[in-house]
N, C-alpha and C positions, 0 to 999 in steps of 0.2 A: 432436438428438436432446433432450427434456427431456424430461418427466412427460405422462399423459396428463393430469393436472388443470392444464397449460399450455398444453394443443391441442393436443401435441403424440403420435403413438404413433409403439412398433417397428412398421415393416410392414416382413415376410419373403419378400420375392420370390423366383417361380418360379427355378429353374434358369439357369446361361448356357449357349449355346447353341453350347458351344464342347468341343469333343474331350478327353477326359483328358489328352492329350500336348500338347494347345493350350492349356488353365489350366495344367500344369505348368509349361511355361515362361514363360505371364506371369506364375505366383508365383515363380518364380527372376526373373524380371528385375527386380520388386522388390529384388533384392539388387544386381542387376548395376546399373541404371540410378537414379541419387539422380531427385528429382524435387520444382520448385516449386508446392507447395499450400499450407493454410490449417490452420488448426488453431480449434475450436467446446470449450463445456463440455455435457455435459450430468448425470446426476441419477449421484449414488454407488451401487456396487456393493451387494448384499445375501441375506443368504439367501433371499428371494421375490422377489428378482430377480438372479440369479447370471449371466448375461452369456448370451449366443445361442451363446456356445461353453461353455459349462458350467464353467469356469475362475474359480469362484470361489470359496471364498478360491485364492491364485493357490499353484500352484507356485512354489520356489525359483524355477526358472526366470525367473519371471514378478515375483519380489520385487528380487530380485541386481542393484543396480545402478540398476534399474526406480522412477521419478516414479509411474506412475499406472498405470488400464490405458486400452485405446482402441480404441472401434469402425472401422471403416472401412465403406467407404461399399457398398451391394447396385441403387444406380440408378446414373445419370450418367457419371461415368467409376472406374465399382465397383473397388473393390482388392480388398471379400472375399472373392472367389472361391468361394462356394456351400461354404464352410467352410476355404477348401484353406488361409488364412492365420492360422485357428485356431493361439497356443503361438504367434506367430511379434516379434519385439521390432522394435520401430520406431530408428531415433537420429534426433530428427530437431533443427534451429539456427535457432532463431528471433535476427532483424537488430533488432529492437525496432523493427517496423513492424505498425501494424493493419491489418486489410482489411475489416471490415466495413462493411453500407451504412449505417450509421448514423454511421456516424463518419469518411466520407467528408472528405477535405481536410485531415485532424486527422492526426499522430503516431500516435493508436492504436488501435486495434481495440476498444476495448473500456476498463471503465474502469483506471486505470492500476495499480493493486494487483492489479485480474485478472489481468494480465501473464503470459503464459511465461516462464522464464528465457530469459535475453535474452545471445548470442551464447558462447552454451556448449553441449557436449552434450548435450543431455537423451533419456533412453531414455524407452520406452511399451512396452508387451504385451497382442497383439493379444487381444480377449475378447469381442469382439460385432460386432455388425452393425446400421449407423445405415440406415434409410431413408429420411433424411430429409434427407440431406447432399446439396445440391447443386453445390457448387463441384468446383475441376477441383483433384482428390489432395486431399480434405478428410481431416483424422482430425478426431474426435470423443471427446473425451479424457474421459473420468471423475469430474469435481472438482465435485461437485451445487453448492457455494460459489460459484462462476464462472461468467462469461460475457462474449460480445465474440466477434469473428471475427478471429483473426489467422493474419500471413507464417508459412508455416512449410518448411522444405527439409525431405526426410525421402529416408531411407533403409532396406534392411533390412536389420541385424545382429545377427549372432550372440547368442544369449541365454547366459546363465549359470550351468548348474543348479548348475555348483557341483561337492560330491559326495554328490547324491542321485542318488540312481538315476532310473531310467525308472519314470515309476509309475501304476496306470490305475485309473480311476474309471468305474462302471455305472450305466445310462440306467435311469431309472424303468420297474418291469413287468419287468425282466430276470429267468432264473427259466433251467431243464435246459429247453425251450421253445424259447426266446428271449434271445438277448444284445442290448443294445446299451452295446459298449466302446468309449474315449478309452483311449489314449495321451499321456500327459504329462510337462512337463518336461525336452524334446526342447531340444537347444541352437535347433532348427529345426524346424518345422514337419511333420509327421505324413502322407506319401504315401500309406501303404495297412499294412492288416492283413487278416492271413491264418491262418485258424484251421486245428486237424490235430484229426480225428478218426482214435483208435485203431480202433475198429469193421473200417473199412475201408482206414486205415492213407491215406487222402488230405487232401490240405493244401483251402482251399476261400478263395477270397478277400470275405473280408468285403466290405460296400457301404456308402458313406458319406455320410453324413447331412448334409443345409443344418448341422445343428450342431457336425461334428468329432466327433459319433458315429460309429460304425461298430457292424451291422447285419449280424446272421444268425439264422435259424430254422434248426431243428433237422428240420424237415421239409425242408431243400433239400436233405439228406446220400441221399434217395430210401430211408433203412435200416428205417425204421418203426417204430413204437413198441414195446419201448423203448430197441432198439439206440440208433436216432437221439437220445435224450439228451446235452444240452449238459452233464457229469459232471466238475467240476475235481478231480487241476489243469485248467486249462485249457490246452492249450498251443499259442502263438502265435508270429505271422511279423511283426515290424515293421516297418517301409520309410520311413525316411524319405523327403524331399524333393530330397536328396543323391543318394539311390539305397540306399546301405549299408544292409543288412536285417539283423537278429540277431536269431536266435531265444529266450526266456525263458516261463517260466509263471506264470498266474492262477492265484493257489492257492483262492483259491475264490469264487464270488458272492458277490460284497457288498451291502451295502442300498444303496441309490440314492446315490453320489458319496459316498459311502466309498471314500478313500483308499488303497489296496493296492500293496506293494512289488513291483518284478518280481524273477522270483523260480528263474533266477539271478539276480543282479542287470544290468541290463544300463544301456551309455554310448553315447551317439554324437557322432559328430561334426560340425561344423557344417559352413557353409560360409565365413565371410569372414574368421574369426581377428580377432586386432585391429586391426586395423585393411581396412577394406573397400577393395581397388580402385575408383578414379574416385567414392568416394565426397566428398560437400563438406567432408566433416569433415578431410581432408585438404589441404585450403585456407584459410593463413588467412584470418582475420576480416575483414583490413584490409581483402584485397584480392580480398574472395572477390566473386563474381558466379552470381545463380542461374543455377540448374543447368538452369532453361527457363523457358515463359513466364509473363512477373504482370502481367499486366493487369489492374489494380484497375478500370478504367472497363466491364471488361465485365461485371465483375458482375451482378444483381442485386439488383434495388432492393429484396425481399423476404424475409431468409429468419427461417423463424416457430418456428428451434431452437438458433441459436447465440446467444442472452440477450437 
């Protein structure tokens, strides 16, 4: 995935036709099953290009021990899962092997100076979708100064929020009539957010969008104006991918992308801990074998956005 000026654009494709339960299980499998894939590069994120997940600048969970952010595919062997992986951390192991079609038959998948860290555990933070990632289990890393296509074995792991609590941001256009709300800085992705309306003492499930934002219209309460208005502080219940649910408040409806701490502060458990079972990182590099198929000859001869 590179800039439009280079001939490639980010494609936001339609939803995967899977039940919510099937998608959740598929995301959990990213933690259970290490996979053999490839790593490419695209542009640096910025204020004008925050990533599909809108988690730029990254929260503490996306910075602590993290090399950079990464985009996951929405086509082919898609692992973005309509935004369900937003806020996920990935650990990869690159074993000094290139996979780029332009470099078949050679050791490297691009200029040697653009090689990812070799033979060491390296962490990435999911903050984008890649619409042109065509290779099996590909990851597109946000480092504009590099190019090439490289071997990478990877698995999802816990992020490290440290002592920073869960935080919230609002999407553009949020108001007392409509809110787009994202919970961030968890060790694992968010599964759901519910909103509590005090007038009718009822919890409402917010709908999840492709960007990892959860949305709710005041009219969904059926209360009519002005009772239906969504007045802060907003009481919410956040559920993690693991199924842990915690309640807190959002003190105000902030400007778009303004970071607001949970009040009271809430903290979630992770899934993997320090040593994920079955991870390739538990295997000594000297005796490591691929976690899945790695057939360089099967790669197509064109990849428009890997440098």
